[in-house]
N, CA, C and O atoms as a Tinker XYZ file with bonds, in Angstrom:
   324  protein
     1  N     -9.223000   -2.083000  -55.143000    73     2
     2  CA   -10.427000   -2.034000  -54.302000    64     1     3
     3  C    -10.250000   -1.287000  -52.977000    63     2     4     5
     4  O     -9.159000   -1.270000  -52.408000    81     3
     5  N    -11.235000   -0.725000  -52.537000    73     3     6
     6  CA   -11.288000   -0.096000  -51.171000    64     5     7
     7  C    -11.501000   -1.124000  -50.045000    63     6     8     9
     8  O    -12.372000   -1.991000  -50.092000    81     7
     9  N    -10.692000   -0.968000  -49.097000    73     7    10
    10  CA   -10.876000   -1.929000  -47.962000    64     9    11
    11  C    -11.896000   -1.393000  -47.080000    63    10    12    13
    12  O    -12.011000   -0.182000  -46.888000    81    11
    13  N    -12.690000   -2.329000  -46.502000    73    11    14
    14  CA   -13.758000   -1.930000  -45.555000    64    13    15
    15  C    -13.084000   -1.849000  -44.217000    63    14    16    17
    16  O    -12.407000   -2.760000  -43.740000    81    15
    17  N    -13.327000   -0.649000  -43.624000    73    15    18
    18  CA   -12.711000   -0.413000  -42.206000    64    17    19
    19  C    -13.572000   -1.015000  -41.232000    63    18    20    21
    20  O    -14.746000   -0.653000  -41.152000    81    19
    21  N    -13.070000   -1.953000  -40.439000    73    19    22
    22  CA   -13.825000   -2.542000  -39.407000    64    21    23
    23  C    -13.457000   -1.854000  -38.057000    63    22    24    25
    24  O    -12.314000   -1.451000  -37.842000    81    23
    25  N    -14.453000   -1.740000  -37.175000    73    23    26
    26  CA   -14.273000   -1.103000  -35.914000    64    25    27
    27  C    -13.780000   -2.228000  -34.984000    63    26    28    29
    28  O    -14.269000   -3.358000  -34.957000    81    27
    29  N    -12.759000   -1.793000  -34.228000    73    27    30
    30  CA   -12.146000   -2.703000  -33.232000    64    29    31
    31  C    -12.369000   -2.095000  -31.846000    63    30    32    33
    32  O    -12.525000   -0.886000  -31.678000    81    31
    33  N    -12.377000   -2.976000  -30.889000    73    31    34
    34  CA   -12.566000   -2.528000  -29.481000    64    33    35
    35  C    -11.398000   -1.723000  -28.995000    63    34    36    37
    36  O    -10.248000   -2.113000  -29.196000    81    35
    37  N    -11.671000   -0.592000  -28.350000    73    35    38
    38  CA   -10.692000    0.291000  -27.786000    64    37    39
    39  C    -10.307000   -0.316000  -26.436000    63    38    40    41
    40  O    -11.029000   -0.185000  -25.448000    81    39
    41  N     -9.166000   -0.974000  -26.420000    73    39    42
    42  CA    -8.753000   -1.743000  -25.217000    64    41    43
    43  C     -8.583000   -0.995000  -23.950000    63    42    44    45
    44  O     -8.910000   -1.476000  -22.865000    81    43
    45  N     -8.026000    0.282000  -24.104000    73    43    46
    46  CA    -7.816000    1.197000  -23.026000    64    45    47
    47  C     -9.155000    1.529000  -22.350000    63    46    48    49
    48  O     -9.273000    1.475000  -21.126000    81    47
    49  N    -10.104000    1.852000  -23.124000    73    47    50
    50  CA   -11.471000    2.182000  -22.673000    64    49    51
    51  C    -12.148000    0.981000  -22.103000    63    50    52    53
    52  O    -12.953000    1.111000  -21.181000    81    51
    53  N    -11.846000   -0.223000  -22.631000    73    51    54
    54  CA   -12.525000   -1.392000  -22.109000    64    53    55
    55  C    -12.045000   -1.615000  -20.750000    63    54    56    57
    56  O    -12.825000   -1.966000  -19.865000    81    55
    57  N    -10.640000   -1.404000  -20.512000    73    55    58
    58  CA   -10.043000   -1.710000  -19.175000    64    57    59
    59  C    -10.595000   -0.665000  -18.208000    63    58    60    61
    60  O    -10.844000   -0.982000  -17.045000    81    59
    61  N    -10.790000    0.561000  -18.658000    73    59    62
    62  CA   -11.381000    1.456000  -17.703000    64    61    63
    63  C    -12.814000    1.108000  -17.354000    63    62    64    65
    64  O    -13.175000    1.278000  -16.190000    81    63
    65  N    -13.592000    0.677000  -18.176000    73    63    66
    66  CA   -14.950000    0.093000  -17.943000    64    65    67
    67  C    -14.979000   -1.042000  -16.964000    63    66    68    69
    68  O    -15.803000   -1.110000  -16.052000    81    67
    69  N    -13.956000   -2.010000  -17.213000    73    67    70
    70  CA   -13.870000   -3.133000  -16.356000    64    69    71
    71  C    -13.598000   -2.716000  -14.906000    63    70    72    73
    72  O    -14.201000   -3.219000  -13.958000    81    71
    73  N    -12.611000   -1.722000  -14.777000    73    71    74
    74  CA   -12.223000   -1.163000  -13.431000    64    73    75
    75  C    -13.538000   -0.603000  -12.708000    63    74    76    77
    76  O    -13.794000   -0.848000  -11.529000    81    75
    77  N    -14.311000    0.147000  -13.515000    73    75    78
    78  CA   -15.558000    0.711000  -12.959000    64    77    79
    79  C    -16.491000   -0.329000  -12.483000    63    78    80    81
    80  O    -17.077000   -0.195000  -11.409000    81    79
    81  N    -16.657000   -1.409000  -13.278000    73    79    82
    82  CA   -17.473000   -2.447000  -12.922000    64    81    83
    83  C    -16.968000   -3.188000  -11.613000    63    82    84    85
    84  O    -17.749000   -3.551000  -10.734000    81    83
    85  N    -15.636000   -3.378000  -11.558000    73    83    86
    86  CA   -15.094000   -4.025000  -10.341000    64    85    87
    87  C    -15.359000   -3.175000   -9.112000    63    86    88    89
    88  O    -15.685000   -3.684000   -8.039000    81    87
    89  N    -15.211000   -1.856000   -9.293000    73    87    90
    90  CA   -15.504000   -0.950000   -8.185000    64    89    91
    91  C    -17.025000   -1.030000   -7.758000    63    90    92    93
    92  O    -17.371000   -0.931000   -6.581000    81    91
    93  N    -17.878000   -1.211000   -8.772000    73    91    94
    94  CA   -19.333000   -1.364000   -8.578000    64    93    95
    95  C    -19.589000   -2.705000   -7.780000    63    94    96    97
    96  O    -20.376000   -2.753000   -6.835000    81    95
    97  N    -18.885000   -3.757000   -8.219000    73    95    98
    98  CA   -19.186000   -5.047000   -7.482000    64    97    99
    99  C    -18.757000   -4.931000   -6.023000    63    98   100   101
   100  O    -19.427000   -5.448000   -5.129000    81    99
   101  N    -17.633000   -4.246000   -5.786000    73    99   102
   102  CA   -17.074000   -4.081000   -4.405000    64   101   103
   103  C    -18.075000   -3.271000   -3.610000    63   102   104   105
   104  O    -18.391000   -3.637000   -2.478000    81   103
   105  N    -18.582000   -2.192000   -4.159000    73   103   106
   106  CA   -19.542000   -1.368000   -3.474000    64   105   107
   107  C    -20.932000   -2.105000   -3.229000    63   106   108   109
   108  O    -21.668000   -1.822000   -2.284000    81   107
   109  N    -21.204000   -3.047000   -4.148000    73   107   110
   110  CA   -22.475000   -3.820000   -4.052000    64   109   111
   111  C    -22.525000   -4.691000   -2.848000    63   110   112   113
   112  O    -23.604000   -5.026000   -2.361000    81   111
   113  N    -21.348000   -5.075000   -2.342000    73   111   114
   114  CA   -21.195000   -5.918000   -1.113000    64   113   115
   115  C    -21.085000   -5.031000    0.074000    63   114   116   117
   116  O    -21.721000   -5.307000    1.090000    81   115
   117  N    -20.323000   -3.987000    0.013000    73   115   118
   118  CA   -20.046000   -3.083000    1.159000    64   117   119
   119  C    -21.313000   -2.387000    1.603000    63   118   120   121
   120  O    -21.615000   -2.379000    2.797000    81   119
   121  N    -22.101000   -1.777000    0.646000    73   119   122
   122  CA   -23.333000   -1.038000    1.019000    64   121   123
   123  C    -24.300000   -1.790000    1.794000    63   122   124   125
   124  O    -24.603000   -1.397000    2.920000    81   123
   125  N    -24.844000   -2.899000    1.264000    73   123   126
   126  CA   -25.734000   -3.679000    2.079000    64   125   127
   127  C    -25.257000   -4.229000    3.411000    63   126   128   129
   128  O    -26.038000   -4.404000    4.346000    81   127
   129  N    -23.956000   -4.500000    3.479000    73   127   130
   130  CA   -23.385000   -4.907000    4.764000    64   129   131
   131  C    -23.516000   -3.757000    5.769000    63   130   132   133
   132  O    -23.970000   -3.931000    6.900000    81   131
   133  N    -23.100000   -2.583000    5.306000    73   131   134
   134  CA   -23.242000   -1.394000    6.214000    64   133   135
   135  C    -24.717000   -1.162000    6.634000    63   134   136   137
   136  O    -24.951000   -0.842000    7.800000    81   135
   137  N    -25.689000   -1.303000    5.764000    73   135   138
   138  CA   -27.074000   -1.172000    6.068000    64   137   139
   139  C    -27.507000   -2.187000    7.136000    63   138   140   141
   140  O    -28.178000   -1.844000    8.109000    81   139
   141  N    -27.105000   -3.440000    6.924000    73   139   142
   142  CA   -27.440000   -4.511000    7.745000    64   141   143
   143  C    -26.860000   -4.177000    9.219000    63   142   144   145
   144  O    -27.547000   -4.316000   10.231000    81   143
   145  N    -25.638000   -3.763000    9.228000    73   143   146
   146  CA   -24.895000   -3.427000   10.580000    64   145   147
   147  C    -25.668000   -2.258000   11.253000    63   146   148   149
   148  O    -25.867000   -2.246000   12.467000    81   147
   149  N    -26.093000   -1.282000   10.424000    73   147   150
   150  CA   -26.886000   -0.235000   11.038000    64   149   151
   151  C    -28.214000   -0.702000   11.666000    63   150   152   153
   152  O    -28.531000   -0.358000   12.804000    81   151
   153  N    -28.993000   -1.507000   10.882000    73   151   154
   154  CA   -30.261000   -1.894000   11.451000    64   153   155
   155  C    -30.160000   -2.976000   12.523000    63   154   156   157
   156  O    -31.123000   -3.236000   13.244000    81   155
   157  N    -28.982000   -3.607000   12.625000    73   155   158
   158  CA   -28.867000   -4.617000   13.790000    64   157   159
   159  C    -28.358000   -3.762000   14.994000    63   158   160   161
   160  O    -28.299000   -4.356000   16.071000    81   159
   161  N    -28.026000   -2.600000   14.966000    73   159   162
   162  CA   -27.555000   -1.802000   16.140000    64   161   163
   163  C    -28.276000   -0.475000   16.154000    63   162   164   165
   164  O    -27.635000    0.576000   16.119000    81   163
   165  N    -29.630000   -0.501000   16.205000    73   163   166
   166  CA   -30.370000    0.673000   16.166000    64   165   167
   167  C    -30.282000    1.463000   17.504000    63   166   168   169
   168  O    -30.511000    2.672000   17.510000    81   167
   169  N    -29.988000    0.859000   18.518000    73   167   170
   170  CA   -29.775000    1.604000   19.797000    64   169   171
   171  C    -28.475000    2.348000   19.989000    63   170   172   173
   172  O    -28.292000    3.100000   20.947000    81   171
   173  N    -27.546000    2.108000   19.016000    73   171   174
   174  CA   -26.218000    2.742000   19.181000    64   173   175
   175  C    -26.307000    4.193000   18.657000    63   174   176   177
   176  O    -27.145000    4.534000   17.823000    81   175
   177  N    -25.369000    5.046000   19.210000    73   175   178
   178  CA   -25.425000    6.485000   18.631000    64   177   179
   179  C    -24.965000    6.666000   17.203000    63   178   180   181
   180  O    -25.229000    7.700000   16.588000    81   179
   181  N    -24.268000    5.653000   16.660000    73   179   182
   182  CA   -23.733000    5.774000   15.236000    64   181   183
   183  C    -24.777000    5.167000   14.292000    63   182   184   185
   184  O    -24.424000    4.947000   13.134000    81   183
   185  N    -26.028000    4.875000   14.675000    73   183   186
   186  CA   -26.991000    4.240000   13.746000    64   185   187
   187  C    -27.222000    5.093000   12.567000    63   186   188   189
   188  O    -27.134000    4.593000   11.446000    81   187
   189  N    -27.506000    6.315000   12.722000    73   187   190
   190  CA   -27.847000    7.246000   11.596000    64   189   191
   191  C    -26.674000    7.457000   10.580000    63   190   192   193
   192  O    -26.865000    7.353000    9.369000    81   191
   193  N    -25.492000    7.748000   11.102000    73   191   194
   194  CA   -24.354000    7.938000   10.229000    64   193   195
   195  C    -23.969000    6.651000    9.431000    63   194   196   197
   196  O    -23.558000    6.743000    8.274000    81   195
   197  N    -24.102000    5.499000   10.042000    73   195   198
   198  CA   -23.748000    4.297000    9.387000    64   197   199
   199  C    -24.827000    3.927000    8.396000    63   198   200   201
   200  O    -24.487000    3.344000    7.367000    81   199
   201  N    -26.132000    4.220000    8.619000    73   199   202
   202  CA   -27.196000    4.017000    7.729000    64   201   203
   203  C    -26.995000    4.865000    6.509000    63   202   204   205
   204  O    -27.166000    4.386000    5.388000    81   203
   205  N    -26.625000    6.148000    6.701000    73   203   206
   206  CA   -26.482000    7.090000    5.651000    64   205   207
   207  C    -25.271000    6.736000    4.827000    63   206   208   209
   208  O    -25.240000    6.930000    3.612000    81   207
   209  N    -24.281000    6.215000    5.507000    73   207   210
   210  CA   -23.066000    5.831000    4.684000    64   209   211
   211  C    -23.466000    4.593000    3.804000    63   210   212   213
   212  O    -23.166000    4.585000    2.611000    81   211
   213  N    -24.095000    3.620000    4.342000    73   211   214
   214  CA   -24.597000    2.437000    3.569000    64   213   215
   215  C    -25.453000    2.800000    2.391000    63   214   216   217
   216  O    -25.292000    2.229000    1.312000    81   215
   217  N    -26.383000    3.760000    2.571000    73   215   218
   218  CA   -27.216000    4.208000    1.508000    64   217   219
   219  C    -26.413000    4.936000    0.481000    63   218   220   221
   220  O    -26.672000    4.783000   -0.713000    81   219
   221  N    -25.424000    5.743000    0.897000    73   219   222
   222  CA   -24.541000    6.362000   -0.088000    64   221   223
   223  C    -23.695000    5.448000   -0.880000    63   222   224   225
   224  O    -23.465000    5.670000   -2.069000    81   223
   225  N    -23.206000    4.375000   -0.218000    73   223   226
   226  CA   -22.389000    3.310000   -0.950000    64   225   227
   227  C    -23.235000    2.616000   -1.932000    63   226   228   229
   228  O    -22.800000    2.344000   -3.051000    81   227
   229  N    -24.457000    2.313000   -1.546000    73   227   230
   230  CA   -25.303000    1.641000   -2.512000    64   229   231
   231  C    -25.678000    2.457000   -3.624000    63   230   232   233
   232  O    -25.818000    1.919000   -4.722000    81   231
   233  N    -25.872000    3.765000   -3.475000    73   231   234
   234  CA   -26.077000    4.645000   -4.556000    64   233   235
   235  C    -24.854000    4.649000   -5.491000    63   234   236   237
   236  O    -24.969000    4.541000   -6.711000    81   235
   237  N    -23.715000    4.775000   -4.875000    73   235   238
   238  CA   -22.393000    4.766000   -5.682000    64   237   239
   239  C    -22.285000    3.426000   -6.473000    63   238   240   241
   240  O    -21.752000    3.440000   -7.582000    81   239
   241  N    -22.770000    2.278000   -5.945000    73   239   242
   242  CA   -22.716000    1.037000   -6.693000    64   241   243
   243  C    -23.519000    1.133000   -7.904000    63   242   244   245
   244  O    -23.075000    0.666000   -8.953000    81   243
   245  N    -24.732000    1.729000   -7.856000    73   243   246
   246  CA   -25.584000    1.914000   -8.976000    64   245   247
   247  C    -24.958000    2.869000  -10.040000    63   246   248   249
   248  O    -25.016000    2.643000  -11.248000    81   247
   249  N    -24.389000    3.897000   -9.513000    73   247   250
   250  CA   -23.695000    4.904000  -10.407000    64   249   251
   251  C    -22.566000    4.193000  -11.156000    63   250   252   253
   252  O    -22.473000    4.308000  -12.378000    81   251
   253  N    -21.734000    3.483000  -10.461000    73   251   254
   254  CA   -20.469000    2.903000  -11.045000    64   253   255
   255  C    -20.902000    1.734000  -12.057000    63   254   256   257
   256  O    -20.236000    1.495000  -13.065000    81   255
   257  N    -22.001000    1.062000  -11.738000    73   255   258
   258  CA   -22.426000   -0.026000  -12.619000    64   257   259
   259  C    -22.901000    0.634000  -13.916000    63   258   260   261
   260  O    -22.575000    0.146000  -14.998000    81   259
   261  N    -23.652000    1.714000  -13.838000    73   259   262
   262  CA   -24.172000    2.354000  -14.978000    64   261   263
   263  C    -22.965000    2.987000  -15.868000    63   262   264   265
   264  O    -22.951000    2.871000  -17.093000    81   263
   265  N    -22.002000    3.636000  -15.169000    73   263   266
   266  CA   -20.907000    4.207000  -15.903000    64   265   267
   267  C    -20.050000    3.174000  -16.521000    63   266   268   269
   268  O    -19.555000    3.347000  -17.634000    81   267
   269  N    -19.850000    2.015000  -15.766000    73   267   270
   270  CA   -19.063000    1.013000  -16.244000    64   269   271
   271  C    -19.559000    0.269000  -17.538000    63   270   272   273
   272  O    -18.811000   -0.011000  -18.475000    81   271
   273  N    -20.919000   -0.023000  -17.488000    73   271   274
   274  CA   -21.533000   -0.562000  -18.653000    64   273   275
   275  C    -21.451000    0.466000  -19.822000    63   274   276   277
   276  O    -21.144000    0.095000  -20.956000    81   275
   277  N    -21.707000    1.654000  -19.549000    73   275   278
   278  CA   -21.717000    2.626000  -20.617000    64   277   279
   279  C    -20.357000    2.753000  -21.260000    63   278   280   281
   280  O    -20.217000    2.892000  -22.475000    81   279
   281  N    -19.327000    2.697000  -20.368000    73   279   282
   282  CA   -17.903000    2.799000  -20.879000    64   281   283
   283  C    -17.518000    1.543000  -21.689000    63   282   284   285
   284  O    -16.813000    1.677000  -22.689000    81   283
   285  N    -17.953000    0.321000  -21.294000    73   283   286
   286  CA   -17.646000   -0.798000  -21.976000    64   285   287
   287  C    -18.424000   -0.754000  -23.370000    63   286   288   289
   288  O    -17.861000   -1.138000  -24.395000    81   287
   289  N    -19.615000   -0.318000  -23.378000    73   287   290
   290  CA   -20.370000   -0.264000  -24.660000    64   289   291
   291  C    -19.742000    0.778000  -25.631000    63   290   292   293
   292  O    -19.757000    0.626000  -26.853000    81   291
   293  N    -19.167000    1.888000  -24.974000    73   291   294
   294  CA   -18.503000    2.810000  -25.899000    64   293   295
   295  C    -17.183000    2.260000  -26.409000    63   294   296   297
   296  O    -16.732000    2.630000  -27.493000    81   295
   297  N    -16.585000    1.415000  -25.668000    73   295   298
   298  CA   -15.260000    0.853000  -26.197000    64   297   299
   299  C    -15.613000   -0.149000  -27.308000    63   298   300   301
   300  O    -14.780000   -0.303000  -28.201000    81   299
   301  N    -16.712000   -0.815000  -27.346000    73   299   302
   302  CA   -17.037000   -1.810000  -28.270000    64   301   303
   303  C    -17.579000   -1.183000  -29.551000    63   302   304   305
   304  O    -17.219000   -1.605000  -30.650000    81   303
   305  N    -18.470000   -0.146000  -29.409000    73   303   306
   306  CA   -19.302000    0.259000  -30.491000    64   305   307
   307  C    -18.963000    1.656000  -30.911000    63   306   308   309
   308  O    -19.488000    2.142000  -31.912000    81   307
   309  N    -18.089000    2.325000  -30.170000    73   307   310
   310  CA   -17.716000    3.772000  -30.436000    64   309   311
   311  C    -18.662000    4.702000  -29.715000    63   310   312   313
   312  O    -19.741000    4.278000  -29.300000    81   311
   313  N    -18.304000    5.901000  -29.560000    73   311   314
   314  CA   -19.023000    6.900000  -28.960000    64   313   315
   315  C    -20.233000    7.427000  -29.827000    63   314   316   317
   316  O    -20.071000    7.547000  -31.041000    81   315
   317  N    -21.361000    7.723000  -29.278000    73   315   318
   318  CA   -22.476000    8.320000  -29.970000    64   317   319
   319  C    -22.061000    9.716000  -30.418000    63   318   320   321
   320  O    -21.254000   10.384000  -29.772000    81   319
   321  N    -22.617000   10.122000  -31.503000    73   319   322
   322  CA   -22.321000   11.403000  -32.101000    64   321   323
   323  C    -23.501000   12.320000  -31.946000    63   322   324
   324  O    -23.453000   13.467000  -32.391000    81   323
């Protein structure tokens, strides 16, 4: 009889996805903190650069969350063809 081949989770790809998610969680805390710091010091000369950095870090959090979830799904279900 022919054995049915079952798909297993690619552990290396799963670890990569978890690392991306960890980076996403880290940036999810840093970004809003930078934005809060910028808005509480509007009279300072570094207001605009800190605000821009906070927005960039929040954007990176969204990107890493998407890529992390996508990588984890690929490790469990295989890549789309």
